[in-house]
C-alpha positions, -999 to +999 in steps of 0.1 A: -177+470-732-205+451-749-230+474-732-216+503-752-230+488-783-261+471-769-278+497-748-290+532-757-264+549-734-260+587-734-232+591-709-202+574-694-191+581-659-155+577-648-154+564-612-138+586-586-113+560-577-096+566-610-101+604-611-088+612-577-055+596-582-051+604-619-030+635-611-003+613-595-008+578-610+000+574-647-022+542-650-053+560-636-046+590-658-045+566-688-078+551-678-094+585-676-080+594-710-092+561-725-127+564-711-130+600-723-118+589-757-143+561-758-171+585-749-161+609-777-158+581-802-192+567-794-208+602-792-215+600-755-211+626-728-183+618-703-186+627-666-156+625-642-166+618-606-147+628-575-132+661-587-121+679-556-094+703-567-089+729-595-060+708-607-082+677-611-108+698-629-082+711-654-068+675-659-102+659-667-112+687-690-078+684-707-084+647-712-117+653-729-144+649-702-176+670-708-187+672-672-173+668-637-188+661-603-172+664-569-167+685-538-150+712-558-184+722-571-206+715-541-211+692-511-241+668-507-271+685-491-307+677-484-332+683-512-349+711-493-316+730-489-308+724-526-342+739-535-336+770-514-301+775-526-305+768-564-341+766-575-356+795-555-325+817-562-328+809-598-365+818-599-358+851-582-331+859-607-354+850-637-382+873-622-357+901-619-345+897-655-382+897-667-389+928-647-359+946-662-371+941-698 
């Protein structure tokens, strides 16, 4: 907790061990809510790790998390595959938009 005041933090991450069981465990849900509240109070972004279902996504958003990570959004992949899937596709879409103007 001391680090929240000492270091120039911009983000708090909520560990997946709390997030994954927050839907069924009231103590973990309270931890998620408390960390999200701390983030908001300190002006920090809050990221929930381990979001794997739409229900968990809705819960962490409802508790005040700004961002979420987990298999719900995508599986781990090699950097080369990520580039082909997201960067190249985004560049092609941007070129199409410019051509349409």
